C-alpha positions in Angstrom: 25.0 -4.7 -1.5 26.0 -5.1 2.2 24.0 -4.9 5.2 25.2 -1.3 6.1 24.6 0.2 3.0 21.4 -1.0 2.5 20.5 -0.3 6.0 22.0 3.4 5.3 19.8 3.5 2.1 16.3 2.5 3.2 16.5 4.0 6.4 14.9 6.9 4.8 11.8 5.0 3.9 11.3 2.6 6.5 11.7 2.3 10.0 15.4 1.5 11.1 13.9 -1.6 13.1 13.1 -3.3 10.2 16.1 -2.6 7.9 17.9 -5.5 9.0 14.8 -7.6 8.6 14.3 -6.3 4.9 17.9 -7.0 4.0 17.7 -10.6 5.2 14.7 -11.1 3.3 16.6 -9.7 -0.1 19.6 -11.7 0.7 17.7 -14.8 0.7 15.4 -14.0 -2.4 17.3 -11.5 -4.3 15.4 -8.9 -6.1 16.2 -5.7 -7.9 14.3 -2.7 -5.8 13.3 0.6 -7.3 12.1 3.3 -5.6 9.4 5.5 -7.9 8.0 8.8 -8.1 4.0 8.9 -7.0 2.0 7.1 -8.9 -2.0 7.2 -9.3 -3.3 3.8 -9.6 -0.6 1.7 -7.6 1.7 1.8 -4.4 4.0 -0.9 -5.6 4.5 -3.7 -8.2 6.3 -6.8 -9.0 7.6 -8.2 -12.1 9.4 -11.5 -12.2 11.7 -10.2 -15.1 12.5 -6.6 -16.0 14.2 -5.5 -19.2 17.6 -6.9 -18.0 16.0 -10.3 -17.1 16.1 -9.9 -13.1 13.1 -9.7 -10.8 12.4 -6.1 -9.9 9.7 -4.8 -7.4 9.0 -1.2 -7.2 7.3 1.3 -4.3 6.2 4.7 -4.4 9.0 6.9 -2.8 6.3 9.3 -1.2 4.8 7.0 1.2 5.2 7.1 4.9 7.4 5.0 6.5 4.9 2.5 7.7 2.9 2.3 4.3 6.0 1.8 2.5 7.1 -0.7 5.0 3.8 -2.6 4.2 4.0 -1.9 0.6 7.4 -3.4 0.4 6.5 -6.3 2.1 3.5 -6.7 0.1 5.5 -6.9 -3.2 8.3 -9.0 -1.6 5.5 -11.5 -0.6 4.9 -11.7 -4.6 8.3 -12.3 -5.4 8.6 -15.3 -2.9 5.4 -16.5 -4.0 6.4 -16.6 -7.6 9.8 -18.2 -6.6 7.8 -21.1 -5.1 5.2 -21.4 -7.8 6.9 -19.9 -10.7 3.5 -18.6 -12.2 1.8 -15.1 -11.8 -1.6 -17.1 -11.7 -3.8 -16.4 -8.8 -1.4 -13.7 -7.4 -3.1 -13.2 -4.1 -4.1 -16.9 -3.2 -3.3 -19.0 -0.5 0.2 -19.5 -1.0 0.8 -15.3 -1.2 -1.5 -15.1 1.8 0.7 -17.4 3.8 3.8 -15.8 2.5 2.7 -12.5 3.2 1.3 -13.2 6.8 4.7 -14.9 7.7 6.7 -11.5 6.6 4.4 -9.2 8.6 4.6 -11.8 11.8 8.7 -10.9 11.1 8.2 -7.3 11.7 6.0 -7.5 14.3 8.1 -9.7 16.4 11.0 -7.0 15.6 8.9 -4.3 17.0 8.6 -2.4 13.9 5.4 -1.0 14.4 4.3 1.5 17.0 1.7 0.2 19.5 -1.3 1.8 17.9 -0.6 0.1 14.4 0.3 -3.4 15.8 -3.2 -4.4 16.6 -4.4 -3.2 12.9 -1.5 -5.0 11.4 -2.4 -8.1 13.5 -5.9 -8.1 12.3 -4.7 -7.6 8.7 -2.4 -10.8 9.2 -5.8 -13.0 10.0 -7.1 -11.7 6.9 -4.7 -10.2 4.4 -6.4 -8.3 1.3 -4.8 -8.0 -2.0 -4.1 -4.4 -1.1 -3.8 -2.4 1.9 -6.1 0.1 0.3 -8.8 -2.9 0.4 -8.5 -2.8 4.2 -9.9 0.3 5.3 -9.5 0.1 8.8 -5.6 -0.5 8.3 -5.5 2.3 5.6 -6.9 5.0 8.0 -4.2 4.0 10.5 -1.4 4.3 8.2 -2.6 7.3 6.8 -2.5 8.8 10.5 1.2 8.7 10.0 1.3 11.0 6.7 3.4 14.2 7.4 1.2 16.6 5.3 -2.7 17.3 5.8 -4.7 15.2 3.3 -8.4 15.5 2.9 -10.4 12.4 2.0 -13.4 11.4 0.5 -14.5 10.1 4.1 -14.0 13.6 5.5 -16.8 15.0 3.1 -20.3 14.9 4.4 -22.7 13.2 1.7 -24.5 15.2 -0.7 -21.3 17.4 -0.9 -19.5 18.2 -4.1 -15.5 17.4 -4.2 -12.8 17.3 -6.9 -10.5 14.2 -7.1 -6.8 15.7 -6.7 -5.5 12.7 -9.5 -8.0 13.9 -12.1 -9.6 17.1 -11.3 -13.1 15.5 -12.2 -15.9 16.7 -10.0 -18.5 14.4 -8.0 -21.3 14.6 -5.5 -20.8 12.2 -2.9 -23.3 9.5 -2.5 -24.3 6.7 0.1 -21.4 4.3 1.3 -21.2 0.8 -0.2 -18.5 -1.0 2.0 -15.7 0.7 1.7 -16.7 2.9 -1.6 -19.2 5.6 -2.0 -21.5 5.8 -4.9 -20.4 9.0 -6.5 -22.2 10.9 -9.3 -19.8 12.6 -11.7 -21.2 16.2 -12.5 -20.1 16.6 -16.1 -21.7 13.0 -17.2 -24.3 12.3 -14.7 -22.7 8.9 -14.4 -22.2 6.8 -11.2 -18.8 5.7 -9.9 -17.7 3.8 -6.8 -15.0 5.9 -4.9 -12.8 4.3 -2.4 -13.1 6.6 1.0 -9.6 6.9 1.5 -9.5 8.5 -2.1 -7.7 12.2 -1.9 -10.2 15.1 -2.8 -10.8 18.7 -2.7 -13.9 20.1 -1.2 -16.0 22.4 -3.4 -18.2 24.9 -1.8 -21.4 24.9 -4.2 
């Protein structure tokens, strides 16, 4: 795929200013890109060999342009890390962090993020996590660019019932433990640690 075709296709998913940078990454490190339907358990993934023997990375197609770009960069970093180390062991180790931070720095230098997101991305570079959802400050800022209004667990008061939109299970919100809340499932009485950015529906008891 030439640059113009790539940009024409990808500008629906990432900022136009990032398209040329992403194209250069793919040219230097060829990988098959698949944009998928929303998945409940992950935003993207990477496999060094797909069914046809080619490296493949996937990204959920429902993400806003900046969440998509961060996820896209995360997976490209896995691809480059694999090409350099030829192993999937320790996938979020020091080499991956170095590659990922370098790619994000290229995007920052290219002016690919709005001013109010740049600071969070710079902080993220200083201590990159295994996933953007593990960085609550970055994730919260990324969520601000969602086009649909979404209710998240952090928006629900402690002690209130809520339903998980992903599986319809009902919980009672408990106390915050770092980035997750200790919540009791009403049907079983079991406790689970639920991420604060999880999409939920409020239940009036």
